[in-house]
gemmi code that builds the backbone of each chain (N, CA, C; Angstrom):
import gemmi

chains = {
    "A": [
        ("MET", (8.296, -19.148, 16.000), (8.655, -19.595, 14.649), (10.144, -19.858, 14.561)),
        ("GLU", (10.508, -20.832, 13.744), (11.915, -21.128, 13.496), (12.563, -19.953, 12.759)),
        ("PRO", (13.812, -19.638, 13.077), (14.484, -18.569, 12.326), (14.580, -18.907, 10.836)),
        ("LEU", (14.675, -17.851, 10.033), (14.763, -17.996, 8.580), (16.119, -17.438, 8.131)),
        ("THR", (16.836, -18.187, 7.314), (18.104, -17.692, 6.768), (17.962, -17.532, 5.265)),
        ("VAL", (18.238, -16.322, 4.788), (18.132, -16.052, 3.345), (19.418, -15.367, 2.886)),
        ("PRO", (19.745, -15.479, 1.597), (20.923, -14.759, 1.087), (20.707, -13.247, 1.163)),
        ("GLY", (21.769, -12.496, 1.445), (21.650, -11.035, 1.599), (21.557, -10.341, 0.257)),
        ("MET", (20.462, -10.609, -0.451), (20.238, -10.015, -1.766), (18.783, -9.546, -1.867)),
        ("LEU", (18.534, -8.590, -2.756), (17.192, -7.992, -2.800), (16.054, -8.983, -3.075)),
        ("PRO", (16.240, -9.989, -3.924), (15.106, -10.907, -4.142), (14.644, -11.625, -2.876)),
        ("ALA", (15.489, -11.651, -1.834), (15.101, -12.324, -0.587), (14.114, -11.506, 0.237)),
        ("LEU", (13.924, -10.241, -0.141), (13.031, -9.374, 0.653), (11.611, -9.940, 0.740)),
        ("GLU", (11.180, -10.553, -0.364), (9.813, -11.077, -0.397), (9.621, -12.168, 0.666)),
        ("GLU", (10.616, -13.037, 0.776), (10.510, -14.128, 1.748), (10.576, -13.583, 3.184)),
        ("ILE", (11.408, -12.570, 3.385), (11.478, -11.932, 4.702), (10.110, -11.329, 5.040)),
        ("GLY", (9.495, -10.692, 4.054), (8.168, -10.101, 4.263), (7.140, -11.143, 4.673)),
        ("ARG", (7.180, -12.288, 4.011), (6.221, -13.351, 4.352), (6.445, -13.848, 5.779)),
        ("TYR", (7.714, -13.965, 6.149), (8.044, -14.430, 7.505), (7.492, -13.447, 8.549)),
        ("VAL", (7.703, -12.158, 8.298), (7.252, -11.138, 9.259), (5.724, -11.143, 9.361)),
        ("MET", (5.039, -11.275, 8.228), (3.573, -11.278, 8.262), (3.047, -12.508, 9.014)),
        ("ALA", (3.733, -13.643, 8.860), (3.322, -14.851, 9.578), (3.521, -14.664, 11.085)),
        ("ALA", (4.655, -14.067, 11.468), (4.922, -13.826, 12.893), (3.906, -12.837, 13.462)),
        ("ALA", (3.562, -11.818, 12.663), (2.593, -10.808, 13.111), (1.222, -11.446, 13.327)),
        ("ALA", (0.861, -12.385, 12.434), (-0.427, -13.082, 12.587), (-0.408, -13.930, 13.858)),
        ("GLU", (0.715, -14.603, 14.093), (0.831, -15.444, 15.287), (0.717, -14.602, 16.565)),
        ("ALA", (1.234, -13.388, 16.498), (1.202, -12.506, 17.675), (-0.136, -11.765, 17.799)),
        ("GLY", (-1.026, -11.946, 16.838), (-2.349, -11.321, 16.922), (-2.360, -9.843, 16.567)),
        ("LEU", (-1.337, -9.379, 15.837), (-1.328, -7.961, 15.435), (-2.422, -7.720, 14.397)),
        ("ASP", (-2.988, -6.517, 14.412), (-4.004, -6.213, 13.405), (-3.324, -5.890, 12.073)),
        ("LYS", (-4.160, -5.659, 11.063), (-3.658, -5.490, 9.708), (-2.680, -4.310, 9.604)),
        ("ARG", (-3.053, -3.202, 10.260), (-2.229, -1.996, 10.157), (-0.875, -2.190, 10.844)),
        ("ALA", (-0.904, -2.749, 12.055), (0.349, -2.966, 12.789), (1.236, -3.964, 12.043)),
        ("SER", (0.613, -4.976, 11.428), (1.379, -5.983, 10.678), (2.069, -5.342, 9.480)),
        ("TYR", (1.326, -4.505, 8.769), (1.881, -3.836, 7.582), (3.056, -2.944, 7.972)),
        ("ARG", (2.860, -2.184, 9.032), (3.910, -1.240, 9.466), (5.178, -1.977, 9.908)),
        ("LEU", (4.982, -3.116, 10.582), (6.134, -3.912, 11.011), (6.852, -4.499, 9.796)),
        ("ARG", (6.068, -5.025, 8.865), (6.664, -5.593, 7.656), (7.482, -4.525, 6.919)),
        ("LEU", (6.902, -3.317, 6.835), (7.586, -2.208, 6.169), (8.899, -1.881, 6.891)),
        ("ALA", (8.834, -1.830, 8.232), (10.027, -1.502, 9.029), (11.140, -2.506, 8.774)),
        ("VAL", (10.804, -3.790, 8.846), (11.812, -4.838, 8.671), (12.346, -4.818, 7.237)),
        ("ASP", (11.441, -4.615, 6.295), (11.818, -4.581, 4.866), (12.812, -3.447, 4.591)),
        ("GLU", (12.561, -2.290, 5.195), (13.451, -1.141, 4.955), (14.856, -1.408, 5.494)),
        ("ILE", (14.938, -1.985, 6.686), (16.265, -2.242, 7.265), (16.954, -3.385, 6.523)),
        ("ALA", (16.191, -4.400, 6.134), (16.779, -5.505, 5.352), (17.321, -4.968, 4.020)),
        ("THR", (16.583, -4.036, 3.419), (17.046, -3.409, 2.171), (18.375, -2.694, 2.403)),
        ("ASN", (18.451, -1.955, 3.510), (19.701, -1.249, 3.816), (20.867, -2.210, 4.050)),
        ("ILE", (20.578, -3.349, 4.684), (21.635, -4.346, 4.918), (22.239, -4.773, 3.580)),
        ("VAL", (21.366, -4.962, 2.591), (21.848, -5.382, 1.272), (22.525, -4.217, 0.545)),
        ("VAL", (21.849, -3.059, 0.508), (22.290, -1.958, -0.361), (23.479, -1.192, 0.232)),
        ("TYR", (23.486, -1.016, 1.561), (24.594, -0.282, 2.190), (25.609, -1.207, 2.850)),
        ("GLY", (25.235, -2.476, 3.049), (26.125, -3.409, 3.730), (26.829, -4.327, 2.760)),
        ("TYR", (26.126, -5.347, 2.335), (26.752, -6.372, 1.496), (27.189, -5.848, 0.135)),
        ("GLN", (26.331, -5.100, -0.562), (26.662, -4.715, -1.950), (27.923, -3.851, -2.068)),
        ("PRO", (28.035, -2.711, -1.319), (29.226, -1.872, -1.508), (30.513, -2.550, -1.056)),
        ("SER", (30.419, -3.419, -0.062), (31.642, -4.049, 0.442), (32.024, -5.246, -0.422)),
        ("GLY", (31.147, -5.606, -1.343), (31.447, -6.722, -2.234), (31.461, -8.062, -1.525)),
        ("THR", (30.893, -8.112, -0.343), (30.890, -9.373, 0.392), (29.536, -10.056, 0.233)),
        ("GLU", (29.561, -11.344, 0.368), (28.309, -12.095, 0.350), (28.031, -12.580, 1.750)),
        ("GLY", (26.776, -12.654, 2.077), (26.433, -13.152, 3.396), (24.942, -13.348, 3.474)),
        ("ASP", (24.535, -13.848, 4.623), (23.115, -14.133, 4.812), (22.450, -13.074, 5.676)),
        ("ILE", (21.141, -13.111, 5.661), (20.349, -12.381, 6.649), (19.552, -13.440, 7.415)),
        ("ILE", (19.653, -13.376, 8.727), (18.898, -14.324, 9.558), (17.762, -13.559, 10.222)),
        ("VAL", (16.558, -14.033, 10.008), (15.377, -13.398, 10.609), (14.853, -14.324, 11.692)),
        ("SER", (14.601, -13.771, 12.868), (14.025, -14.605, 13.927), (12.948, -13.819, 14.651)),
        ("SER", (12.112, -14.514, 15.368), (11.025, -13.827, 16.086), (10.799, -14.468, 17.441)),
        ("THR", (10.425, -13.644, 18.401), (10.002, -14.165, 19.700), (8.733, -13.444, 20.111)),
        ("ILE", (7.855, -14.174, 20.728), (6.584, -13.610, 21.177), (6.433, -13.909, 22.665)),
        ("ASP", (6.174, -12.872, 23.450), (5.782, -13.137, 24.841), (4.406, -12.518, 25.064)),
        ("ASP", (4.001, -12.421, 26.316), (2.640, -11.936, 26.587), (2.423, -10.502, 26.110)),
        ("HIS", (3.497, -9.736, 26.013), (3.340, -8.307, 25.749), (3.820, -7.850, 24.378)),
        ("VAL", (4.876, -8.454, 23.888), (5.471, -7.935, 22.642), (5.826, -9.040, 21.650)),
        ("LEU", (5.900, -8.611, 20.387), (6.517, -9.416, 19.326), (7.847, -8.748, 19.006)),
        ("LYS", (8.907, -9.555, 18.980), (10.227, -9.031, 18.583), (10.676, -9.758, 17.325)),
        ("ILE", (11.111, -8.968, 16.362), (11.724, -9.540, 15.157), (13.179, -9.095, 15.160)),
        ("ALA", (14.097, -10.009, 14.925), (15.516, -9.647, 14.845), (16.053, -9.976, 13.455)),
        ("LEU", (16.847, -9.054, 12.931), (17.578, -9.277, 11.678), (19.061, -9.309, 12.016)),
        ("GLU", (19.752, -10.340, 11.577), (21.201, -10.410, 11.808), (21.923, -10.542, 10.487)),
        ("ASP", (23.066, -9.833, 10.381), (23.865, -9.965, 9.165), (25.337, -9.820, 9.516)),
        ("THR", (26.191, -10.232, 8.607), (27.636, -10.195, 8.859), (28.322, -9.126, 8.015)),
        ("GLY", (27.542, -8.168, 7.508), (28.113, -7.064, 6.735), (28.858, -6.092, 7.638)),
        ("PRO", (29.421, -5.028, 7.043), (30.123, -4.017, 7.831), (29.198, -3.417, 8.900)),
        ("GLU", (29.807, -2.933, 9.964), (29.010, -2.380, 11.059), (28.134, -1.236, 10.540)),
        ("PHE", (26.852, -1.297, 10.834), (25.935, -0.250, 10.366), (24.804, -0.095, 11.368)),
        ("ASP", (24.796, 1.050, 12.033), (23.752, 1.328, 13.020), (22.740, 2.280, 12.376)),
        ("PRO", (21.540, 1.796, 12.071), (20.559, 2.650, 11.385), (20.230, 3.916, 12.164)),
        ("ARG", (20.428, 3.872, 13.476), (20.100, 5.064, 14.290), (21.045, 6.228, 14.006)),
        ("GLN", (22.207, 5.903, 13.404), (23.158, 6.959, 13.058), (22.900, 7.541, 11.666)),
        ("HIS", (21.979, 6.928, 10.970), (21.666, 7.337, 9.596), (20.908, 8.667, 9.637)),
        ("ALA", (21.235, 9.588, 8.733), (20.522, 10.865, 8.685), (19.057, 10.627, 8.310)),
        ("MET", (18.160, 11.258, 9.046), (16.737, 11.100, 8.767), (16.160, 12.420, 8.289)),
        ("PRO", (15.125, 12.340, 7.453), (14.508, 13.588, 6.999), (13.857, 14.325, 8.169)),
        ("ASP", (14.039, 15.635, 8.238), (13.381, 16.414, 9.289), (12.050, 16.964, 8.756)),
        ("GLU", (11.377, 17.714, 9.604), (10.059, 18.229, 9.258), (10.101, 19.064, 7.965)),
        ("ASP", (11.157, 19.847, 7.817), (11.299, 20.672, 6.606), (11.353, 19.803, 5.352)),
        ("GLU", (12.175, 18.745, 5.450), (12.347, 17.864, 4.295), (11.034, 17.158, 3.948)),
        ("LEU", (10.284, 16.778, 4.992), (9.051, 16.008, 4.766), (7.905, 16.870, 4.222)),
        ("THR", (8.043, 18.173, 4.296), (6.983, 19.025, 3.741), (7.416, 19.673, 2.424)),
        ("ARG", (8.635, 19.378, 2.015), (9.167, 19.959, 0.774), (8.502, 19.295, -0.436)),
        ("PRO", (8.259, 20.050, -1.521), (7.723, 19.408, -2.730), (8.704, 18.378, -3.283)),
        ("LEU", (8.163, 17.387, -3.983), (9.008, 16.275, -4.436), (10.139, 16.724, -5.348)),
        ("GLU", (9.912, 17.817, -6.096), (10.972, 18.245, -7.016), (12.225, 18.698, -6.268)),
        ("ASP", (12.058, 19.029, -4.978), (13.218, 19.497, -4.201), (13.702, 18.449, -3.193)),
        ("ARG", (13.192, 17.220, -3.295), (13.529, 16.225, -2.285), (14.865, 15.541, -2.527)),
        ("GLN", (15.487, 15.115, -1.411), (16.626, 14.213, -1.456), (16.061, 12.795, -1.469)),
        ("MET", (16.847, 11.851, -1.962), (16.358, 10.468, -2.037), (16.517, 9.716, -0.710)),
        ("GLY", (17.464, 10.133, 0.120), (17.855, 9.286, 1.246), (17.052, 9.475, 2.525)),
        ("GLY", (17.145, 8.490, 3.392), (16.624, 8.617, 4.745), (15.178, 8.220, 4.948)),
        ("LEU", (14.404, 8.113, 3.859), (12.984, 7.805, 4.012), (12.750, 6.408, 4.590)),
        ("GLY", (13.588, 5.459, 4.172), (13.401, 4.079, 4.623), (13.599, 3.942, 6.124)),
        ("VAL", (14.688, 4.525, 6.612), (14.972, 4.447, 8.047), (13.883, 5.173, 8.838)),
        ("TYR", (13.428, 6.295, 8.301), (12.339, 7.044, 8.936), (11.087, 6.170, 9.066)),
        ("LEU", (10.703, 5.510, 7.972), (9.517, 4.643, 8.006), (9.722, 3.458, 8.954)),
        ("ALA", (10.952, 2.957, 8.999), (11.248, 1.824, 9.884), (11.016, 2.211, 11.348)),
        ("PHE", (11.570, 3.345, 11.753), (11.435, 3.748, 13.153), (9.997, 4.126, 13.493)),
        ("GLU", (9.298, 4.708, 12.523), (7.907, 5.106, 12.751), (6.972, 3.900, 12.866)),
        ("GLY", (7.400, 2.778, 12.300), (6.497, 1.633, 12.178), (6.468, 0.696, 13.368)),
        ("VAL", (7.371, 0.902, 14.332), (7.441, -0.022, 15.465), (7.408, 0.746, 16.789)),
        ("ASP", (7.155, 0.017, 17.879), (7.101, 0.678, 19.185), (8.492, 0.904, 19.764)),
        ("ASP", (9.423, 0.051, 19.375), (10.780, 0.195, 19.893), (11.755, -0.421, 18.889)),
        ("PHE", (12.946, 0.151, 18.844), (13.957, -0.379, 17.926), (15.297, -0.402, 18.646)),
        ("HIS", (16.015, -1.507, 18.522), (17.358, -1.606, 19.112), (18.342, -2.042, 18.037)),
        ("TYR", (19.567, -1.599, 18.242), (20.651, -2.092, 17.384), (21.802, -2.504, 18.271)),
        ("GLU", (22.447, -3.605, 17.926), (23.678, -3.961, 18.629), (24.635, -4.653, 17.661)),
        ("ARG", (25.919, -4.507, 17.962), (26.956, -5.183, 17.177), (27.552, -6.242, 18.087)),
        ("VAL", (27.354, -7.505, 17.718), (27.793, -8.604, 18.571), (28.546, -9.628, 17.735)),
        ("ASP", (29.764, -9.938, 18.142), (30.558, -10.980, 17.464), (30.619, -10.790, 15.952)),
        ("GLY", (30.887, -9.551, 15.535), (31.016, -9.296, 14.104), (29.702, -9.300, 13.345)),
        ("ARG", (28.593, -9.262, 14.061), (27.283, -9.241, 13.401), (26.529, -7.991, 13.784)),
        ("ASN", (25.760, -7.488, 12.801), (24.783, -6.439, 13.106), (23.496, -7.123, 13.541)),
        ("ARG", (22.925, -6.636, 14.619), (21.625, -7.177, 15.032), (20.642, -6.015, 15.196)),
        ("ASN", (19.616, -6.019, 14.358), (18.548, -5.006, 14.402), (17.317, -5.661, 14.998)),
        ("ILE", (16.782, -5.053, 16.044), (15.642, -5.671, 16.738), (14.444, -4.719, 16.718)),
        ("PHE", (13.331, -5.247, 16.239), (12.082, -4.484, 16.111), (11.102, -5.001, 17.152)),
        ("VAL", (10.526, -4.097, 17.919), (9.608, -4.507, 18.984), (8.245, -3.871, 18.749)),
        ("VAL", (7.212, -4.703, 18.748), (5.846, -4.202, 18.598), (5.000, -4.723, 19.751)),
        ("ASN", (4.265, -3.829, 20.380), (3.377, -4.245, 21.458), (2.228, -5.072, 20.898)),
        ("ARG", (1.887, -6.133, 21.604), (0.753, -6.960, 21.184), (-0.532, -6.348, 21.717)),
        ("PRO", (-1.624, -6.539, 20.992), (-2.902, -6.070, 21.545), (-3.174, -6.812, 22.857)),
        ("SER", (-3.692, -6.092, 23.847), (-3.810, -6.695, 25.188), (-4.750, -7.888, 25.197)),
        ("ALA", (-5.668, -7.917, 24.226), (-6.648, -9.011, 24.232), (-6.100, -10.290, 23.594)),
        ("ALA", (-4.926, -10.191, 22.962), (-4.427, -11.369, 22.244), (-4.084, -12.477, 23.217)),
        ("PRO", (-4.440, -13.706, 22.890), (-4.114, -14.814, 23.786), (-2.612, -15.106, 23.768)),
        ("ALA", (-2.081, -15.561, 24.895), (-0.658, -15.932, 24.942), (-0.455, -17.151, 24.076)),
        ("THR", (0.679, -17.206, 23.407), (0.936, -18.390, 22.556), (1.934, -19.295, 23.228)),
    ],
    "B": [
        ("MET", (3.021, -11.333, -3.290), (2.582, -11.380, -4.684), (3.581, -10.616, -5.553)),
        ("ALA", (3.889, -11.191, -6.703), (4.875, -10.586, -7.591), (4.399, -9.204, -8.048)),
        ("PHE", (5.357, -8.329, -8.261), (5.043, -6.964, -8.684), (4.948, -6.890, -10.198)),
        ("THR", (3.954, -6.145, -10.686), (3.897, -5.854, -12.117), (3.625, -4.372, -12.313)),
        ("ALA", (4.163, -3.827, -13.390), (3.902, -2.433, -13.765), (3.707, -2.402, -15.269)),
        ("THR", (2.590, -1.805, -15.693), (2.350, -1.659, -17.132), (1.988, -0.207, -17.389)),
        ("SER", (2.302, 0.271, -18.581), (2.044, 1.683, -18.840), (1.534, 1.909, -20.251)),
        ("ASP", (0.824, 3.014, -20.419), (0.513, 3.482, -21.759), (0.289, 4.983, -21.713)),
        ("VAL", (0.446, 5.603, -22.872), (0.228, 7.042, -22.970), (-0.800, 7.264, -24.075)),
        ("THR", (-1.949, 7.848, -23.700), (-3.010, 8.097, -24.672), (-3.492, 9.529, -24.514)),
        ("ASN", (-3.505, 10.262, -25.588), (-3.955, 11.661, -25.572), (-3.257, 12.484, -24.484)),
        ("GLY", (-1.979, 12.232, -24.308), (-1.209, 13.020, -23.349), (-1.359, 12.593, -21.896)),
        ("ILE", (-2.138, 11.505, -21.668), (-2.289, 10.995, -20.300), (-1.407, 9.761, -20.157)),
        ("GLY", (-0.377, 9.881, -19.349), (0.501, 8.743, -19.092), (-0.044, 7.968, -17.907)),
        ("LYS", (-0.312, 6.697, -18.134), (-0.917, 5.903, -17.060), (-0.009, 4.714, -16.761)),
        ("ILE", (0.323, 4.538, -15.466), (1.100, 3.365, -15.052), (0.260, 2.594, -14.046)),
        ("THR", (0.019, 1.322, -14.337), (-0.784, 0.485, -13.439), (0.151, -0.416, -12.646)),
        ("LEU", (0.074, -0.286, -11.321), (0.963, -1.028, -10.421), (0.157, -2.093, -9.694)),
        ("ALA", (0.725, -3.291, -9.567), (0.032, -4.352, -8.834), (1.040, -5.205, -8.077)),
        ("GLY", (0.592, -5.730, -6.931), (1.451, -6.607, -6.143), (2.248, -5.851, -5.108)),
        ("GLU", (3.480, -6.283, -4.899), (4.287, -5.744, -3.803), (5.516, -5.011, -4.353)),
        ("LEU", (5.576, -3.735, -4.037), (6.640, -2.869, -4.563), (7.704, -2.676, -3.487)),
        ("ASP", (8.715, -3.551, -3.532), (9.842, -3.399, -2.608), (11.074, -2.969, -3.409)),
        ("ALA", (12.241, -2.981, -2.772), (13.451, -2.489, -3.453), (13.838, -3.375, -4.639)),
        ("ALA", (13.471, -4.664, -4.570), (13.786, -5.553, -5.687), (12.912, -5.234, -6.898)),
        ("ALA", (11.698, -4.737, -6.638), (10.736, -4.476, -7.717), (10.834, -3.057, -8.267)),
        ("ALA", (11.415, -2.146, -7.505), (11.404, -0.730, -7.877), (11.979, -0.438, -9.274)),
        ("PRO", (13.045, -1.137, -9.713), (13.564, -0.840, -11.056), (12.524, -1.069, -12.161)),
        ("THR", (11.615, -2.023, -11.957), (10.558, -2.282, -12.940), (9.631, -1.067, -13.050)),
        ("PHE", (9.290, -0.489, -11.914), (8.453, 0.719, -11.866), (9.186, 1.884, -12.549)),
        ("ARG", (10.465, 2.003, -12.226), (11.258, 3.102, -12.786), (11.340, 3.019, -14.309)),
        ("THR", (11.463, 1.815, -14.806), (11.512, 1.616, -16.263), (10.232, 2.146, -16.916)),
        ("GLU", (9.078, 1.883, -16.283), (7.807, 2.362, -16.848), (7.728, 3.894, -16.776)),
        ("VAL", (8.252, 4.468, -15.695), (8.283, 5.936, -15.587), (9.107, 6.524, -16.729)),
        ("GLU", (10.235, 5.885, -17.006), (11.090, 6.380, -18.095), (10.381, 6.298, -19.440)),
        ("LYS", (9.684, 5.174, -19.660), (8.951, 5.000, -20.925), (7.892, 6.086, -21.091)),
        ("VAL", (7.142, 6.337, -20.012), (6.069, 7.331, -20.077), (6.669, 8.735, -20.232)),
        ("ALA", (7.719, 9.028, -19.497), (8.332, 10.361, -19.548), (8.843, 10.674, -20.954)),
        ("ALA", (9.316, 9.645, -21.651), (9.860, 9.839, -22.999), (8.787, 10.357, -23.965)),
        ("GLU", (7.526, 10.092, -23.632), (6.419, 10.534, -24.494), (5.905, 11.924, -24.109)),
        ("GLN", (6.518, 12.506, -23.106), (6.175, 13.860, -22.647), (4.669, 14.063, -22.436)),
        ("PRO", (4.093, 13.290, -21.523), (2.654, 13.431, -21.262), (2.361, 14.722, -20.510)),
        ("ARG", (1.073, 15.113, -20.485), (0.719, 16.300, -19.703), (0.213, 15.912, -18.317)),
        ("ARG", (-0.089, 14.620, -18.112), (-0.479, 14.093, -16.804), (0.214, 12.755, -16.590)),
        ("LEU", (0.529, 12.469, -15.321), (0.995, 11.120, -14.973), (0.000, 10.546, -13.969)),
        ("VAL", (-0.581, 9.403, -14.308), (-1.584, 8.783, -13.446), (-1.062, 7.428, -12.973)),
        ("LEU", (-0.989, 7.246, -11.658), (-0.515, 5.981, -11.091), (-1.716, 5.220, -10.553)),
        ("MET", (-2.048, 4.140, -11.216), (-3.202, 3.330, -10.815), (-2.736, 2.336, -9.746)),
        ("MET", (-3.228, 2.517, -8.525), (-2.693, 1.718, -7.401), (-3.719, 0.797, -6.744)),
        ("GLN", (-4.870, 0.599, -7.374), (-5.915, -0.224, -6.735), (-5.400, -1.602, -6.314)),
        ("ASP", (-4.534, -2.196, -7.131), (-4.073, -3.560, -6.857), (-2.659, -3.594, -6.279)),
        ("LEU", (-2.183, -2.425, -5.868), (-0.865, -2.377, -5.225), (-1.068, -2.660, -3.737)),
        ("GLU", (-0.439, -3.734, -3.272), (-0.699, -4.181, -1.896), (0.346, -3.697, -0.905)),
        ("TYR", (1.483, -3.289, -1.418), (2.576, -2.931, -0.517), (3.511, -1.986, -1.243)),
        ("MET", (4.005, -0.967, -0.529), (5.000, -0.086, -1.148), (6.036, 0.349, -0.107)),
        ("ALA", (7.286, 0.040, -0.379), (8.394, 0.448, 0.490), (8.934, 1.794, 0.013)),
        ("SER", (9.930, 2.308, 0.716), (10.484, 3.619, 0.362), (11.134, 3.603, -1.020)),
        ("ALA", (11.499, 2.425, -1.501), (12.057, 2.337, -2.860), (11.029, 2.829, -3.876)),
        ("GLY", (9.744, 2.579, -3.595), (8.672, 3.086, -4.460), (8.552, 4.594, -4.352)),
        ("LEU", (8.728, 5.120, -3.141), (8.690, 6.578, -2.951), (9.808, 7.249, -3.737)),
        ("ARG", (10.966, 6.606, -3.744), (12.097, 7.200, -4.470), (11.821, 7.238, -5.980)),
        ("VAL", (11.085, 6.255, -6.477), (10.716, 6.303, -7.901), (9.719, 7.455, -8.138)),
        ("LEU", (8.851, 7.701, -7.160), (7.934, 8.848, -7.282), (8.706, 10.164, -7.325)),
        ("ILE", (9.721, 10.286, -6.490), (10.573, 11.493, -6.523), (11.233, 11.599, -7.898)),
        ("TYR", (11.743, 10.459, -8.366), (12.385, 10.429, -9.683), (11.397, 10.877, -10.764)),
        ("ALA", (10.162, 10.364, -10.682), (9.138, 10.714, -11.681), (8.869, 12.221, -11.661)),
        ("ARG", (8.735, 12.766, -10.462), (8.464, 14.202, -10.326), (9.609, 15.022, -10.940)),
        ("GLN", (10.828, 14.570, -10.677), (11.984, 15.340, -11.134), (12.255, 15.125, -12.620)),
        ("ARG", (11.760, 14.021, -13.156), (11.993, 13.666, -14.557), (10.969, 14.347, -15.483)),
        ("MET", (9.756, 14.603, -14.934), (8.691, 15.169, -15.762), (8.749, 16.705, -15.713)),
        ("ALA", (8.172, 17.315, -16.736), (8.105, 18.776, -16.740), (7.291, 19.245, -15.531)),
        ("GLN", (7.587, 20.477, -15.113), (6.974, 20.976, -13.878), (5.446, 21.070, -13.952)),
        ("ASN", (4.912, 21.290, -15.157), (3.459, 21.447, -15.275), (2.726, 20.113, -15.434)),
        ("VAL", (3.442, 18.993, -15.315), (2.786, 17.676, -15.382), (2.266, 17.321, -13.989)),
        ("ASP", (0.947, 17.262, -13.859), (0.368, 16.884, -12.560), (0.447, 15.371, -12.386)),
        ("ILE", (0.682, 14.954, -11.137), (0.734, 13.516, -10.842), (-0.490, 13.129, -10.009)),
        ("PHE", (-1.198, 12.101, -10.470), (-2.375, 11.596, -9.759), (-2.096, 10.193, -9.239)),
        ("VAL", (-2.572, 9.936, -8.027), (-2.509, 8.585, -7.458), (-3.955, 8.118, -7.304)),
        ("VAL", (-4.283, 7.031, -7.983), (-5.679, 6.578, -8.013), (-5.846, 5.269, -7.242)),
        ("GLY", (-6.760, 5.283, -6.275), (-7.180, 4.056, -5.606), (-6.174, 3.443, -4.650)),
        ("ALA", (-5.257, 4.252, -4.110), (-4.250, 3.684, -3.200), (-4.931, 3.101, -1.959)),
        ("GLN", (-4.476, 1.917, -1.574), (-5.019, 1.277, -0.380), (-4.551, 2.020, 0.876)),
        ("GLU", (-5.303, 1.811, 1.952), (-5.109, 2.579, 3.189), (-3.645, 2.640, 3.683)),
        ("PRO", (-2.958, 1.495, 3.806), (-1.580, 1.591, 4.337), (-0.647, 2.386, 3.426)),
        ("ILE", (-0.905, 2.327, 2.123), (-0.048, 3.071, 1.191), (-0.364, 4.567, 1.286)),
        ("ARG", (-1.653, 4.879, 1.451), (-2.024, 6.293, 1.670), (-1.343, 6.817, 2.930)),
        ("GLU", (-1.311, 5.970, 3.950), (-0.675, 6.385, 5.208), (0.812, 6.672, 5.002)),
        ("THR", (1.478, 5.833, 4.213), (2.897, 6.065, 3.917), (3.077, 7.385, 3.159)),
        ("LEU", (2.210, 7.625, 2.179), (2.316, 8.863, 1.392), (2.124, 10.084, 2.289)),
        ("GLU", (1.196, 9.960, 3.250), (0.916, 11.107, 4.115), (2.013, 11.307, 5.151)),
        ("LYS", (2.492, 10.209, 5.704), (3.541, 10.305, 6.726), (4.809, 10.959, 6.166)),
        ("THR", (5.064, 10.712, 4.896), (6.289, 11.228, 4.286), (6.052, 12.542, 3.532)),
        ("GLY", (4.814, 13.059, 3.610), (4.519, 14.352, 2.999), (4.355, 14.321, 1.491)),
        ("PHE", (4.297, 13.116, 0.916), (4.165, 13.023, -0.535), (2.780, 13.473, -1.007)),
        ("HIS", (1.796, 13.442, -0.102), (0.429, 13.809, -0.498), (0.340, 15.292, -0.861)),
        ("HIS", (1.357, 16.092, -0.460), (1.349, 17.508, -0.851), (1.672, 17.678, -2.336)),
        ("SER", (2.338, 16.689, -2.902), (2.846, 16.836, -4.271), (2.087, 16.011, -5.304)),
        ("VAL", (1.138, 15.195, -4.841), (0.323, 14.424, -5.791), (-1.148, 14.644, -5.452)),
        ("THR", (-2.007, 14.395, -6.432), (-3.452, 14.464, -6.181), (-3.972, 13.043, -6.027)),
        ("GLN", (-4.620, 12.771, -4.895), (-5.124, 11.421, -4.658), (-6.603, 11.352, -5.023)),
        ("LEU", (-6.967, 10.313, -5.759), (-8.357, 10.087, -6.151), (-8.751, 8.655, -5.805)),
        ("GLU", (-10.026, 8.455, -5.474), (-10.516, 7.094, -5.185), (-10.577, 6.268, -6.476)),
        ("THR", (-11.101, 6.912, -7.527), (-11.233, 6.202, -8.799), (-10.754, 7.127, -9.920)),
        ("TYR", (-10.538, 6.552, -11.083), (-10.111, 7.345, -12.229), (-11.268, 8.241, -12.665)),
        ("ASP", (-11.068, 9.523, -12.529), (-12.128, 10.476, -12.854), (-11.654, 11.327, -14.040)),
        ("PRO", (-12.153, 11.011, -15.237), (-11.669, 11.725, -16.426), (-11.887, 13.232, -16.324)),
        ("ALA", (-12.992, 13.631, -15.684), (-13.288, 15.068, -15.592), (-12.183, 15.801, -14.837)),
        ("VAL", (-11.653, 15.147, -13.817), (-10.589, 15.776, -13.018), (-9.232, 15.620, -13.703)),
        ("ILE", (-8.963, 14.405, -14.167), (-7.620, 14.112, -14.664), (-7.380, 14.698, -16.063)),
        ("GLU", (-8.363, 14.550, -16.925), (-8.107, 14.889, -18.328), (-8.410, 16.338, -18.669)),
        ("ASN", (-9.239, 16.966, -17.867), (-9.672, 18.313, -18.244), (-9.076, 19.436, -17.403)),
        ("THR", (-8.410, 19.068, -16.309), (-7.880, 20.138, -15.462), (-6.620, 20.724, -16.072)),
    ],
}
model = gemmi.Model(1)
for chain_id, residues in chains.items():
    chain = gemmi.Chain(chain_id)
    for i, (resn, *xyz) in enumerate(residues, 1):
        res = gemmi.Residue()
        res.name, res.seqid = resn, gemmi.SeqId(i, " ")
        for name, pos in zip(("N", "CA", "C"), xyz):
            atom = gemmi.Atom()
            atom.name, atom.element = name, gemmi.Element(name[0])
            atom.pos, atom.b_iso = gemmi.Position(*pos), 0.0
            res.add_atom(atom)
        chain.add_residue(res)
    model.add_chain(chain)
structure = gemmi.Structure()
structure.add_model(model)
structure.setup_entities()
C-alpha cells in the first residue's frame, strides 16, 4: 500500500485506523490480530500527538507505511516531534493491573496495549524523525502478495 | 464509524450507550456523558456496549475517571461488550472492577 500522510492531530486517528485495517486485510490477518494491531498503532499515534506535537506546540505530520513479505506485516509510523521512545515509557506492572479502578493511575495503559498487541516492536530515531515499527506475523497459510 | 454516546438516568440507573469507535479523539464525548450521569448521583452505572466496535486506552481512562467520580457504592456494569473489547478489559484487569453482562438484565442490575 502507498504510504499515508496525515496531520499530527487526534481527528487523524480514524484514518490511520482505516489504513492499518486495510493493510491487515491485505496481509491476511484474522479479525483478532487485525484489531490488536490497529489498537497498537492507534495507541502510539495518540502518544505522538499528545506527548509529542501538542506539548511542544509544533505542528507536523504522521506518515504511516506498510510492507508485507512472506512472513510478516510491518507498519511504520514516522513523525517529526521531539524524540520519544515508547519503550522508555513507564508501563503498568502486575500490581497496577490488578488494582481496583479507584486506585488506578491513568498512564501507561496505551503503551502496554501497544506492546501486547504485536509480535515485535522497534523504535529508532533517524534524521530528526521518530520511527515506530510494528511487526505482526502473518498466518502461514496466507498467500504471498 | 463515528463515535456516539448518549445517556439517561431513570430510577437511579445511569445508562450510557456507546456506539462506533472510541479512540482518543472520541473519549471527551464519553467523558461528558459520564459527568452528566454522575451529576444525578445514580446508584448504578450501566455502559451499553453492544454497538461499540473499538475502544482504545483513552476509553479505559474514562472508565477510571467514572469509577473515581462516582460514589464507592455505585456498581458499574458493562453490557454486551464485543470480544476484542472484553479482551482489552481483561488484559488490563478492568474486569475485576466492573460486572460484565451479555444483555441488560434488570433483575441483576436494578435489584442488586
